[in-house]
N, C-alpha and C positions, 0 to 999 in steps of 0.2 A: 294700486291693487294689482298683484301679479295674476296672470292667467296660467292655470296649470292644466296640462293635458296628460292623458294616459296613453302610452304606447304599448300595444300588445306584442308580447314575445311569441312569435308564431310557433316556434318549436315547442316551448313549454305549454302553449295554449292547446296544442293537439293532444299532449299527454294528459292535461287536466280534463279535457273533454272526454277522452277515452276512459279516464278514471270514473267520471260521473256515470257514463254509460255502463261501465263494468259493475258499479255498485247498484245502479238502477235495476239491473236484471234480477236482484233479490237473492242471489246465491253467494255473495261475498261478505266476509266480515271486515271490520275496520282494519284489522291486522293485515288482511289480504290486500286492502287498498294501499297500506303503507308499503308492502312488498312490491306491489304493482308500480308505485311511483318510484321506489328506490331502483328497481330494475331499469327504469327509463331515465335515470339521472336526477330525479328530484329528491333531494335529501334535506336534512336539517342544517342549520348554520354551522354546526359542528362536524358536518360531513357524515352524520349517522342517519339511519332510517328514522323517519318521522314517527313520533308517538301517535297512538290511536286517538288521543284527544286533539292533536293537531289535524289528523285526518278528518275528524268530526267537524272541526272548525272550517276546513276547506269545503267539505261537502254541504255544509249548512250556510255558507256565505253567499248571499244573493248577488254579490259583486260580479260573479262569473256569468250571470244571465242578464246583466245590464242594469242592475239596481244597486244602491249602496245605502248603508245606514249612516245617519248623521244626527247627532243630538236626540237619539232615541226614535228617529223617524226614518222611514224608507223613502228614498228619492230616486228619480229616474236619471241614469247617467247619460252622458253625451258620447260615450265611447262605444266601440264595437263589442258586442257581447260574445262570449266564448261558447256558451251552451244555450240550447233552447229552453224556454221557460217550462215546457212540458217535461223535459228530462229533469230539470231542477225539482219540479213538483213530485215526480216519481221518487227521486232520491230522498226528499223530505219525508215521504210516506214510509219508505223503507227504514229510515233512521228512527222514525216514530215507533214503528213496530219493533225494531231490534232494541230500542232503548228501554223497553218495558222490562220490569223484573221477571225472572224466570218463573217465580211462583205465581200461581193463578189466584185471582180474587173474584169474588162473586160479581163485582161490578166492572170487571175489566172488559173494555171494548174488544170485540173479536174481528176476525179478518173481513167478514162480509157486512159489518155494520156500515150504515150510510148508503148501502147499495139499493135497498128496496123499501117500498112502503106497504102498509097493510091494505089489501084490496077492500076490506070491509069498512074500516073507519078512517083510512088515510094517514094514520100515524106511522112513525118510523119503526123499522124492524131493528131490534137490538139483540145482542148476544149475551149469553150468561154461562158461566162455568159452574158445573155441578159435580159433586162427588157422590158415588153410590157405594155404600158398604154392604156387602153380603153377609149372611149369617156365618158362612164358613171362614170369614176373615178377609176375603178378597176385596180389593178396593178398585173401582173403575172410575176413570175421569171422563166426563162428557161435556160437550159444548152444545148448547141449544140456542136457537134463534126464535124470537117471538115478538109480537106486537107490544109496544110500550104501553098501550091501552090508556093513553093520556087524553083521549077524546072524552070530555065530560058529558057529551050529549048522547052517547051510545055506549052500551056495555058490550065490548067487543068479544065475540065468542071464538075467535081464531085460535087454534091450538099451536103449540110450539113444534119445531122441526129440528132434528139432529143435524149437526154440521156435515156429517158424512153424506146424508141424503141430499142436503142442500147443494153440496159440492158436486154430487153426481148430476143433479138437474141443471146446474149452471154450466157444467162441462158439456152436457148434451146440447144446450142452447148455443154455446160458442161454436161447436163443430158445424152447426147448421149454416153458419155464415162464412165458412172457409171458402177459399177461391182455388179452383183447379189450376195446376201449373201451366197447362196449355192455354187456358184463358188469360192467365197473368201475362204470359209471353205475348199473346195477341194484343192485349190492352196496352202493353208497353210499346209495342210496335206502332199501334195507332196513335198513341200519345206523342211519340217522336215525329210521326208524319204530320200531326196537327201542329206541333211546334214549328216545323219547317214552313208549313203553310201560313201560320200566324205571322212568322217573320216577314214573309213576302207581303202579306196583307198590310202589316204595320208600316213597312217601307213605302208601299203605295200611298197609304193614307198620309204619312208624314210628308212625302214629296208633294202631294196635292195641297196639303195645308201650307207648306212653305211657299208654294206658288201663290196661294191666296194672300198670305201675309205680305209677299213682295208687291202684289197688286194693291193692297191696302196702303202700304208705305208710299207707293206712287200717287195714290189718290190724296194722301195727306200732304204730299209735296205740292201737288197741283192746287189743292185747297188753300194751302198757305200762300202760294203764289198769287192766287186770285184775291185773297184777302189783302195782301200787301199792295197789290195793284188797285185796290179799292173797287174791284169788280164784284166782290161779295160783301154783304153787310156783316157787321160784327156778330149779331145774334145768330144769323144763319151759319156763319163760320164756326161758332162755338158748338152749335147743335150738331152739325155734320162731323166735326172733329171728335166730339164725344161718342157719337155713334160708331165711327170707324175705330176708335181706340178700344171700345168695349168689344167690338167684333174681333179685333186682333188679340185682345187678352183672352177671349174664349178659345180661340184657336190655339194659342200658346199653352193654355191649361189642358186642353184635350190632347195635344201632342204629348205633353209630359206624362199625363195619366196613362195613355195607351202604351207608351214606350215602357213605363214602369211596370205595368200589369200584364204585359203580353205573355210572360212565362211564369207568372206567380202560381199558376195552377199545377205546374209540372211536378214540383217537389211534394205537395200534398197528395197528388195522384200516386206517385211512387211510394210514399209512406203508407198510404191506404193499402196498396197492393202487397207491400211487405207484411203488414199486420194480418191481412186476410189470408196470406199464404201460411202463416205460422199458427193459425187458430187451432188446428188439430193437435199440434204438438203442445201448445199451451193447455188445451183442455185435458190432455192426458198426463201432464205433469202434476206435481203436488204443491206447486207454488200458488196458494190461495190468494195472496195479495196481487199477484200478476193477473189472475183470473178476474179479480175485482176491477182492476184498472181497465182491462180490455172490455169487460161487461159494461162499464161506464161509457166507453167509447161507442159501443154498439147500440146500447139502449138509452143512453142519457139518463133521464130521471123517470123512465117509463116502466121499470120493473115493479111488479106487484106480487105479493105473496098471499095466496088464498087456499085454505084447506090443504096446507102443506105442499102446495104446488106453485112454482114460479112461472109467471107469464109476463109478456111485455112486447110492445111493438118497437122494432129497431128504428133508428134514425138514419137519415141519408148519409153516406151512400150504401150502407149495409142493407137498407130496405130494397134498393135496386138489385143488389147482389142476390138477395133471397128470392126476389121475383124471377130473376134469370135462372136460378137453380131449380125453382119449382116448375120451370117451363121445359126442363129436360124430359124427353120421352113424349111430350105433347106436340112439340114442333121440332123441325130439324135444328140441330145445334148451330149450324151455320147461320140460321136466321135469328138465333138468340143474341149472338154478339153483333151481327150485322144484319138487321131486318131487311125484308124485301122492300124495294122502292115502290111507292104508290104515287097517288096524286100529291101528297104532302112531301116535303123534303125529308130525306132519310135522317133519322135521329137514333143512332145505334146506342148500344149499352155504354160504349166508351164515351161517346159524346155526351150522353146523359150525365154520367159521373163527372166528366171534365167540366161541363157547363155549370153544374151545381157546386163544384169545388171552388172554381175561381173564374168562371165565364171565359172559356177559350174562344179563339177567333175562328169561326168557320170561313175559311178563305174565299170560297166561291160566293159567299153571301155577305160581303163586307158592309154593304149599305144597311142590310137588316141587322147585322151585329152592332153597327154604330148607333142605330136607332134604339136598340135594347140597352146598349152599354151606357149611353148618356141619357 
């Protein structure tokens, strides 16, 4: 049986990744993607610009995010993925929206479907397309959102809401979680500082662990020598050897985990800051699909619709950002990002976000970190 491996073409991979990100923004057509690829040297086998059906195939192929189809099933690949699963999912949602026919039907799902629940009965909020014909002959198209009213134990009284009003409310909610540019700059500086400190802390821990492993190896050698010289009984030798090997294995695994995870928090942190900085722009744009995606990130499944009003509690780290924003004017801004030191160790806004994202390493408190980490 031959072993087959997949080698990533780095140059083309960058172009494909950029094409996914370009289409995920929601403003491009399939024809635009074909032009985008052609301008960067990706053409059909005949040297022509790829057809939009081929562009659709590329954008819907899970191969690029590390998965592949075989015999009608999805399998996990062993190769390096080109795009993040999050970007792939955004592209699929855009494809789904763009792939619908232009004519509206009564039961066509709308942009904000799947985002909210009814606050009264807990059922989903769905969208409906309606046409209103006036006596003078004018025709107006409307999109309404309302509870599905599928809860058989209660007769839900909640009224419907126009898409324009719902869009206005969601846009207002998004802007509340935007991040000021000066705060973003400060948080990035603090993140880079924590990164450097974490590297020093990890190096110290690894060095200490390596010394412990060397000491364990020496004990194993002495233990073996004592057993061969018949100074140690067989049962005692086995018991002590097992104990030392388990201790060595634990140290090996801890070193591997801490080296692997030391900077896992940095990219999620930067991505969160990037999203938080663009919330005002997103809220003011007319891209309802993008607003839905961002609202999902901020609120998760916590959004509720009641009496034509949208409410919901944000998830972390957006909840921390809101708390910080609400503190403006109540306490000095310098203490919002970096609070005053008291009896307890300082835990500033940056560290709170970083620790919840991926547990960063507070260098001065390595022992405390290791106790929490493991």
